[in-house]
C-alpha positions as CSV (number, residue, x, y, z in Angstrom):
1,X,-1.6,-40.8,-10.5
2,X,1.1,-38.6,-9.0
3,X,0.9,-34.8,-9.3
4,X,3.2,-32.7,-11.3
5,X,5.9,-30.7,-9.5
6,X,4.8,-27.6,-11.4
7,X,1.1,-27.9,-10.4
8,X,-0.4,-24.4,-9.8
9,X,-1.0,-23.2,-6.3
10,X,-4.3,-24.0,-4.8
11,X,-6.9,-21.3,-4.7
12,X,-6.7,-19.3,-1.5
13,X,-3.0,-19.9,-1.0
14,X,-1.0,-17.1,0.4
15,X,0.9,-15.7,-2.5
16,X,0.6,-17.7,-5.7
17,X,2.7,-17.0,-8.8
18,X,2.9,-13.3,-9.7
19,X,1.6,-12.1,-6.4
20,X,4.6,-13.7,-4.6
21,X,7.0,-11.9,-6.9
22,X,5.2,-8.6,-6.5
23,X,5.1,-8.9,-2.7
24,X,8.8,-9.8,-2.6
25,X,9.8,-6.8,-4.7
26,X,7.6,-4.5,-2.5
27,X,8.9,-5.8,0.8
28,X,12.6,-5.5,-0.2
29,X,11.9,-2.1,-1.8
30,X,10.7,-0.9,1.6
31,X,13.8,-2.4,3.3
32,X,16.2,-0.9,0.8
33,X,15.7,2.6,2.2
34,X,18.5,1.9,4.7
35,X,21.0,2.6,2.0
36,X,20.3,6.3,2.9
37,X,22.4,6.0,6.1
38,X,25.4,4.7,4.2
39,X,25.2,7.5,1.7
40,X,24.7,10.1,4.4
41,X,27.8,8.9,6.3
42,X,30.0,9.0,3.2
43,X,28.8,12.5,2.2
44,X,29.4,13.8,5.8
45,X,33.0,12.5,5.7
46,X,33.6,14.5,2.5
47,X,32.1,17.7,3.8
48,X,34.3,20.7,2.9
49,X,32.6,23.5,4.8
50,X,34.5,26.0,7.0
51,X,33.2,24.1,10.0
52,X,32.9,20.3,10.4
53,X,29.4,19.1,9.7
54,X,27.3,18.2,12.7
55,X,24.2,16.0,12.6
56,X,22.9,18.0,15.6
57,X,23.1,21.4,14.0
58,X,23.4,20.8,10.2
59,X,20.3,20.3,8.1
60,X,20.0,17.1,6.1
61,X,19.4,19.1,2.9
62,X,22.7,20.9,3.3
63,X,24.4,17.6,2.3
64,X,22.7,17.8,-1.1
65,X,23.4,21.5,-1.8
66,X,24.9,21.8,-5.2
67,X,27.0,25.0,-4.7
68,X,29.4,25.9,-1.9
69,X,28.5,29.2,-0.2
70,X,26.2,30.7,2.4
71,X,22.7,29.5,2.4
72,X,20.2,31.0,4.9
73,X,23.1,32.0,7.2
74,X,24.7,28.6,6.9
75,X,28.0,27.9,5.2
76,X,27.6,24.8,3.2
77,X,29.9,22.9,0.9
78,X,29.1,19.2,0.0
79,X,31.4,17.8,-2.7
80,X,29.5,14.6,-2.7
81,X,26.1,16.3,-3.1
82,X,25.4,14.1,-6.2
83,X,25.6,11.0,-4.0
84,X,23.3,12.5,-1.4
85,X,20.7,13.5,-3.9
86,X,20.9,10.2,-5.7
87,X,20.3,8.5,-2.4
88,X,17.2,10.6,-1.9
89,X,15.9,9.6,-5.3
90,X,16.7,5.9,-4.7
91,X,15.0,6.0,-1.4
92,X,11.9,7.6,-2.8
93,X,11.7,5.2,-5.7
94,X,11.9,2.3,-3.3
95,X,9.0,3.6,-1.3
96,X,7.0,4.2,-4.5
97,X,7.7,0.6,-5.5
98,X,6.6,-0.7,-2.1
99,X,3.4,1.3,-2.4
100,X,2.7,-0.1,-5.9
101,X,3.6,-3.7,-5.4
102,X,2.4,-4.4,-1.8
103,X,-1.3,-5.5,-2.0
104,X,-3.8,-4.4,0.6
105,X,-4.4,-8.1,1.4
106,X,-0.7,-8.7,2.1
107,X,-0.4,-5.7,4.3
108,X,-3.2,-6.8,6.5
109,X,-1.9,-10.3,7.1
110,X,1.9,-9.9,6.8
111,X,2.3,-10.0,10.6
112,X,-0.1,-12.9,11.1
113,X,1.6,-16.3,10.2
114,X,-0.7,-18.9,8.8
115,X,-3.4,-16.4,7.6
116,X,-4.0,-16.2,3.8
117,X,-4.1,-12.9,2.0
118,X,-7.5,-13.3,0.6
119,X,-9.6,-10.5,-0.8
120,X,-11.5,-8.5,1.8
121,X,-15.0,-9.3,0.7
122,X,-17.8,-11.0,2.7
123,X,-19.6,-13.9,1.1
124,X,-23.4,-13.7,0.9
125,X,-25.8,-16.6,0.6
126,X,-28.0,-15.0,-2.0
127,X,-27.2,-13.2,-5.3
128,X,-26.6,-9.9,-3.6
129,X,-23.2,-8.3,-4.3
130,X,-20.4,-8.9,-1.9
131,X,-19.7,-6.2,0.7
132,X,-16.2,-4.9,1.1
133,X,-14.9,-5.2,4.7
134,X,-13.9,-1.6,4.9
135,X,-11.8,-1.2,8.0
136,X,-8.7,-3.3,7.2
137,X,-9.1,-2.6,3.5
138,X,-9.3,1.2,3.9
139,X,-6.3,1.2,6.4
140,X,-4.2,-0.8,4.0
141,X,-5.1,1.4,1.0
142,X,-4.4,4.5,3.0
143,X,-0.9,3.1,4.0
144,X,-0.1,2.4,0.4
145,X,-1.1,5.9,-0.7
146,X,0.7,7.6,2.2
147,X,3.9,5.6,1.5
148,X,3.7,6.6,-2.2
149,X,3.3,10.2,-1.2
150,X,6.4,9.9,1.0
151,X,8.3,8.3,-1.8
152,X,7.4,11.0,-4.3
153,X,8.4,13.7,-1.8
154,X,11.8,12.1,-1.3
155,X,12.3,12.0,-5.1
156,X,11.5,15.7,-5.2
157,X,14.0,16.5,-2.5
158,X,16.7,14.7,-4.4
159,X,15.9,16.2,-7.8
160,X,15.4,19.8,-6.5
161,X,18.3,20.6,-4.0
162,X,17.7,23.2,-1.3
163,X,20.0,25.8,-2.9
164,X,17.9,26.0,-6.1
165,X,15.5,28.1,-4.1
166,X,12.5,26.1,-5.3
167,X,9.4,25.6,-3.2
168,X,9.3,22.0,-4.5
169,X,12.2,21.1,-2.2
170,X,10.3,22.2,0.9
171,X,7.1,20.6,-0.4
172,X,8.9,17.3,-1.0
173,X,10.3,17.2,2.5
174,X,6.8,17.8,4.0
175,X,5.4,15.0,1.8
176,X,8.0,12.7,3.2
177,X,7.5,13.6,6.8
178,X,3.7,13.8,6.8
179,X,3.1,10.8,4.5
180,X,5.7,8.6,6.2
181,X,4.6,9.5,9.7
182,X,0.9,8.8,9.1
183,X,1.7,5.6,7.2
184,X,3.6,4.3,10.1
185,X,0.9,5.1,12.6
186,X,-1.7,3.4,10.5
187,X,0.5,0.4,10.0
188,X,1.0,0.2,13.7
189,X,-2.8,0.2,14.1
190,X,-3.3,-2.4,11.3
191,X,-0.7,-4.8,12.9
192,X,-1.8,-4.1,16.5
193,X,-1.7,-7.4,18.5
194,X,-0.3,-9.2,15.5
195,X,3.4,-8.3,16.2
196,X,5.4,-6.3,18.8
197,X,6.8,-4.4,15.8
198,X,3.4,-2.6,15.6
199,X,4.3,-0.6,18.7
200,X,7.7,0.4,17.3
201,X,6.1,1.5,14.0
202,X,3.5,3.6,15.8
203,X,6.2,5.1,18.0
204,X,8.3,6.0,14.9
205,X,5.3,7.7,13.4
206,X,4.5,9.7,16.5
207,X,8.1,10.8,17.0
208,X,8.2,12.0,13.3
209,X,4.9,14.0,13.5
210,X,5.7,15.3,17.0
211,X,9.0,16.7,15.8
212,X,7.3,18.1,12.7
213,X,4.8,20.0,14.9
214,X,7.6,21.4,17.1
215,X,9.5,22.4,14.0
216,X,6.5,24.1,12.6
217,X,5.7,26.0,15.8
218,X,9.2,27.2,16.3
219,X,10.1,27.7,12.7
220,X,13.1,25.4,13.3
221,X,14.6,28.1,15.5
222,X,15.9,25.7,18.1
223,X,19.4,25.0,19.5
224,X,19.8,21.8,17.6
225,X,17.8,22.1,14.3
226,X,19.7,19.2,12.7
227,X,18.7,16.9,15.5
228,X,15.1,18.1,15.3
229,X,15.0,17.5,11.5
230,X,16.4,14.0,12.0
231,X,13.7,13.2,14.5
232,X,11.3,13.9,11.6
233,X,13.1,11.9,9.0
234,X,15.0,9.1,10.6
235,X,12.0,7.4,12.2
236,X,10.3,7.2,8.8
237,X,13.3,5.6,7.2
238,X,13.8,3.2,10.0
239,X,10.1,2.4,10.5
240,X,9.4,1.7,6.9
241,X,12.5,-0.4,6.6
242,X,11.4,-2.5,9.6
243,X,8.0,-2.9,8.0
244,X,9.6,-4.1,4.8
245,X,11.6,-6.6,6.8
246,X,8.5,-8.1,8.3
247,X,6.8,-8.3,4.9
248,X,9.8,-9.8,3.2
249,X,10.3,-12.4,5.9
250,X,6.6,-13.4,5.8
251,X,6.8,-13.9,2.0
252,X,10.0,-15.9,2.3
253,X,8.4,-18.2,4.9
254,X,5.3,-18.8,2.9
255,X,7.1,-19.5,-0.3
256,X,9.4,-21.9,1.5
257,X,6.4,-23.7,3.1
258,X,4.7,-23.9,-0.3
259,X,7.8,-25.6,-1.9
260,X,7.9,-28.2,1.0
261,X,4.1,-28.9,0.8
262,X,3.4,-32.3,-0.8
263,X,1.6,-32.2,-4.0
264,X,-1.3,-34.7,-4.4
265,X,-2.8,-35.9,-7.6
């Protein structure tokens, strides 16, 4: 007898049914953070301060300031602050979705074509309980947690603009920089020797954390504070988007291969 076209995926296949949908959502959620750069460019074009906005000297949060005036010795006026803050929130929610929907198994094998995303448990010959293979599993779980922390922090930055004088804005920015930077370094380690992208991800994380350390030691009292802050934030946005692209491409290839695979009865 011939098999039915709708036969369920075999056990151990890469991403059967709901898992494939969840992984696709998670991968593209990570990739969607690039919308930030489009919003930032539009907001900068609408800047109405006494001096033109400069990415080298102007803080990112100045673009989301609600009121026009002097804030910490800086004259700020961003008519499109709503767009900038909405972009922060969208970016943060995308990262949270990625952290929620990307399974630990998928993260560990996304850069290794042909390897199934099975659970990380060893099989024992007797009745003893299975042992968790801790190294890849712990790395993947840590990446998901740190990505979620970065996402929540970005949401806080958008919901609490800098000129509201709330400590939550500063806390949210730190959550994004620290969570995103460490997530990228761990992801680079997890994908080491699986893809050249691992080096890029690790470099993005190191640049972010290195700039953060310099900013902390100097109190951001540097000639180009805007550039320094962007060295903290841009690598996280770009690195996580690159990771999302790798994951989304892997899921697409596996689902395409599954559709072309002959079904036997």
